[in-house]
C-alpha positions as CSV (number, residue, x, y, z in Angstrom):
1,M,0.9,33.5,22.9
2,A,-0.5,37.0,23.7
3,I,-3.3,37.7,26.2
4,T,-5.8,40.5,25.4
5,A,-8.2,42.1,27.9
6,N,-10.4,45.1,28.3
7,V,-8.9,48.2,29.9
8,T,-11.0,49.9,32.6
9,N,-9.8,53.1,34.4
10,G,-6.3,52.5,33.2
11,K,-6.2,48.9,34.5
12,L,-6.5,45.5,32.9
13,D,-9.8,43.8,33.4
14,K,-8.5,40.3,34.2
15,T,-12.0,38.8,34.4
16,N,-12.4,38.9,30.6
17,T,-9.1,37.8,29.3
18,T,-8.9,35.7,26.1
19,P,-5.8,34.1,24.5
20,T,-5.1,35.9,21.2
21,Q,-4.3,32.5,19.6
22,N,-7.7,31.2,20.5
23,R,-9.3,34.2,18.9
24,K,-7.4,33.7,15.7
25,T,-8.4,30.0,15.6
26,S,-12.1,30.8,16.1
27,S,-11.9,33.5,13.4
28,A,-10.3,31.1,11.0
29,K,-13.0,28.5,11.7
30,A,-15.8,31.0,11.3
31,S,-14.5,32.5,8.1
32,G,-14.0,29.2,6.3
33,S,-11.3,28.3,3.8
34,N,-12.2,30.5,0.9
35,L,-10.3,33.7,1.9
36,G,-9.1,36.0,-0.8
37,Y,-6.2,38.5,-0.7
38,D,-8.6,41.3,0.3
39,D,-10.0,39.3,3.1
40,F,-6.5,38.6,4.4
41,L,-5.6,42.3,4.4
42,K,-8.8,43.0,6.3
43,L,-7.9,40.4,8.9
44,L,-4.4,41.7,9.1
45,S,-5.6,45.3,9.6
46,A,-8.0,44.1,12.3
47,E,-5.2,42.2,14.0
48,M,-3.0,45.3,14.0
49,Q,-5.9,47.5,15.3
50,Y,-6.9,45.2,18.2
51,Q,-3.6,43.7,19.2
52,D,-2.5,43.6,22.8
53,P,-0.8,47.0,23.5
54,L,1.3,45.3,26.2
55,E,2.5,42.7,23.8
56,P,2.2,44.0,20.2
57,T,3.0,41.8,17.2
58,S,6.3,42.7,15.6
59,N,6.6,44.0,12.1
60,T,8.6,40.9,11.2
61,D,5.6,38.7,12.0
62,Y,3.4,40.8,9.8
63,V,5.8,40.6,6.9
64,A,6.1,36.9,7.4
65,Q,2.3,36.4,7.3
66,M,2.0,38.5,4.1
67,A,4.8,36.5,2.5
68,T,3.3,33.2,3.5
69,F,-0.2,34.2,2.1
70,S,1.3,35.6,-1.1
71,Q,3.2,32.3,-1.6
72,L,0.0,30.3,-1.0
73,E,-2.0,32.4,-3.4
74,A,0.7,32.0,-6.1
75,T,0.7,28.2,-5.6
76,L,-3.1,28.1,-5.9
77,S,-2.9,30.2,-9.1
78,M,-0.3,27.9,-10.5
79,K,-2.4,24.9,-9.7
80,E,-5.4,26.3,-11.5
81,S,-3.3,27.2,-14.5
82,M,-1.8,23.7,-14.7
83,S,-5.2,22.2,-14.4
84,S,-6.5,24.3,-17.2
85,S,-3.5,23.4,-19.4
86,Y,-4.0,19.7,-18.6
87,D,-7.6,19.9,-19.7
88,Q,-6.7,21.5,-23.0
89,T,-3.9,19.0,-23.6
90,T,-6.3,16.1,-22.9
91,K,-9.0,17.5,-25.3
92,S,-6.4,18.0,-28.0
93,A,-5.2,14.4,-27.6
94,A,-8.7,13.1,-27.8
95,L,-9.5,15.1,-30.9
96,S,-6.4,13.6,-32.6
97,L,-7.9,10.2,-32.3
98,V,-10.6,10.9,-34.9
99,G,-10.2,8.5,-37.8
100,K,-7.8,6.2,-35.9
101,E,-8.3,2.6,-34.9
102,V,-8.5,2.2,-31.1
103,I,-9.2,-0.4,-28.4
104,V,-11.3,0.6,-25.4
105,T,-12.4,-1.4,-22.4
106,D,-16.0,-2.6,-22.6
107,K,-17.6,-4.5,-19.7
108,D,-20.4,-5.6,-22.0
109,S,-18.0,-7.4,-24.4
110,A,-17.1,-11.0,-23.8
111,S,-13.4,-10.2,-24.1
112,G,-13.7,-7.0,-22.0
113,Y,-12.5,-4.9,-24.9
114,Y,-13.9,-3.3,-28.1
115,S,-12.1,-2.1,-31.1
116,G,-13.0,0.2,-34.0
117,K,-12.4,3.5,-35.7
118,V,-13.1,6.8,-33.8
119,D,-15.9,8.6,-35.7
120,Y,-15.9,11.8,-33.7
121,V,-15.1,13.2,-30.2
122,T,-17.6,15.1,-28.0
123,Y,-17.5,16.8,-24.6
124,K,-20.5,16.0,-22.4
125,D,-21.2,16.5,-18.7
126,G,-17.6,17.5,-18.1
127,K,-16.3,14.3,-19.7
128,I,-14.7,13.6,-23.1
129,Q,-16.4,10.8,-25.1
130,L,-15.4,8.9,-28.2
131,S,-17.9,7.7,-30.8
132,I,-16.8,4.2,-32.1
133,N,-19.2,2.6,-34.6
134,E,-22.1,4.7,-33.2
135,K,-21.3,3.6,-29.6
136,M,-20.1,6.2,-27.0
137,Y,-17.2,5.5,-24.7
138,D,-15.5,7.6,-22.1
139,Y,-12.0,8.8,-23.0
140,S,-10.9,7.2,-19.7
141,S,-11.8,3.7,-21.2
142,L,-9.1,4.1,-23.9
143,Y,-6.8,1.1,-23.9
144,S,-4.6,1.5,-26.9
145,V,-4.3,3.4,-30.3
146,S,-3.0,1.9,-33.5
147,T,-2.4,2.8,-37.1
148,D,-4.6,1.4,-39.8
149,E,-1.7,-0.8,-41.0
150,Y,-1.2,-2.3,-37.5
151,Y,-4.9,-2.8,-37.0
152,D,-5.3,-4.6,-40.3
153,A,-2.3,-6.8,-39.5
154,I,-3.9,-7.8,-36.2
155,V,-7.2,-8.6,-37.8
156,N,-5.6,-10.6,-40.7
157,S,-3.5,-12.5,-38.2
158,S,-6.6,-13.4,-36.2
159,T,-8.5,-14.4,-39.4
160,F,-5.6,-16.6,-40.5
161,S,-5.4,-18.4,-37.2
162,G,-9.2,-18.9,-37.3
163,L,-9.0,-20.6,-40.7
164,I,-6.2,-23.0,-39.5
165,A,-8.3,-23.8,-36.4
166,K,-11.2,-24.9,-38.7
167,L,-9.1,-27.7,-40.3
168,P,-9.2,-31.2,-38.8
169,K,-6.2,-33.2,-37.7
170,I,-3.8,-33.7,-40.5
171,E,-4.3,-37.4,-40.5
172,D,-8.1,-36.8,-40.9
173,L,-7.7,-34.3,-43.7
174,T,-9.9,-34.8,-46.8
175,I,-10.2,-33.0,-50.1
176,D,-13.3,-31.4,-48.7
177,S,-11.0,-29.0,-46.8
178,K,-9.4,-27.7,-50.0
179,G,-11.4,-24.5,-49.9
180,I,-10.2,-23.5,-46.4
181,I,-6.6,-24.3,-47.2
182,E,-6.7,-22.2,-50.4
183,E,-8.4,-19.3,-48.6
184,A,-5.7,-19.3,-45.9
185,R,-3.0,-19.4,-48.6
186,K,-4.6,-16.5,-50.5
187,L,-4.8,-14.5,-47.3
188,Y,-1.2,-15.0,-46.5
189,D,0.1,-14.3,-50.0
190,G,-1.9,-11.1,-50.0
191,L,-0.2,-9.7,-46.9
192,S,2.6,-7.2,-47.0
193,D,6.0,-8.1,-45.4
194,Y,4.9,-6.1,-42.4
195,G,1.6,-8.0,-42.1
196,K,3.3,-11.4,-42.4
197,Q,5.3,-10.6,-39.3
198,F,2.1,-10.9,-37.3
199,I,1.2,-14.4,-38.6
200,N,1.8,-17.1,-36.0
201,A,4.8,-19.2,-37.2
202,S,3.2,-22.4,-36.0
203,D,0.0,-21.7,-37.9
204,Y,2.0,-21.1,-41.1
205,S,3.9,-24.3,-40.6
206,K,0.6,-26.1,-40.3
207,L,-0.7,-24.5,-43.5
208,Q,2.4,-25.8,-45.4
209,A,1.9,-29.3,-43.9
210,Y,-1.8,-29.3,-44.9
211,E,-0.9,-28.1,-48.4
212,D,1.5,-31.0,-48.8
213,K,-1.0,-33.5,-47.5
214,L,-3.7,-32.0,-49.8
215,K,-1.4,-32.5,-52.8
216,E,-1.0,-36.2,-51.8
217,L,-4.8,-36.6,-51.5
218,I,-5.5,-35.0,-54.8
219,A,-2.8,-37.1,-56.5
220,A,-4.2,-40.2,-54.9
221,D,-7.7,-39.2,-56.0
222,K,-6.6,-38.7,-59.6
223,N,-4.9,-42.1,-59.6
224,N,-8.0,-43.7,-58.2
225,Q,-10.1,-42.0,-60.9
226,A,-7.7,-43.2,-63.6
227,D,-7.8,-46.7,-62.3
228,S,-11.5,-46.6,-62.1
229,K,-11.8,-45.4,-65.8
230,E,-9.3,-48.1,-66.8
231,N,-11.4,-50.7,-65.0
232,D,-14.6,-49.4,-66.6
233,T,-12.9,-49.6,-70.1
234,N,-11.7,-53.1,-69.5
235,Q,-15.2,-54.2,-68.4
236,T,-16.8,-52.6,-71.4
237,A,-14.3,-54.3,-73.8
């Protein structure tokens, strides 16, 4: 650490000595952290001009300082460039979602999620927002993205499970449930091979069991009707 002092009549004034390192620290605090390359050169020039003549800073130290500052400036420039590139990439990714089915987190939804097709993307208050069924969501709330085929398969699978859940226990099944059973069968038969992969195997097994039971009930009902007609005929005769 160098010591600087005023020179009076060719002699050092030891009453006003100040460590050079302390001066540098004070200058750094006063100048703040937003120094540019020009500011650095001014400080370096001042340091060279007012250095201690009895203990001057070596040229190697100056070169090292300039190299360090240049490296820092290059790092900051690279950081800004990467940040700008990241923003552009994020915006492009958001724009590519238009027309696609997505799932976003939604604290107002009972399930905590909301799904739908992205109508458009906008940039407001420094944030990317997605419009889904006329509701706005931050891009950060995006949970997953799906193709139309995948989304339809999930919806159909859920609908199929819902229909099966509406049916009573198989031992309590009546002909009144015929409409639900036929609707479930129609839904399943209308699915592609890809869509059928999403159907719960247990639900499909239940459908087959209900269909078999329904056939028995219908057959028994026809027999009962036939017996009833026969009895009516005999009574009339």
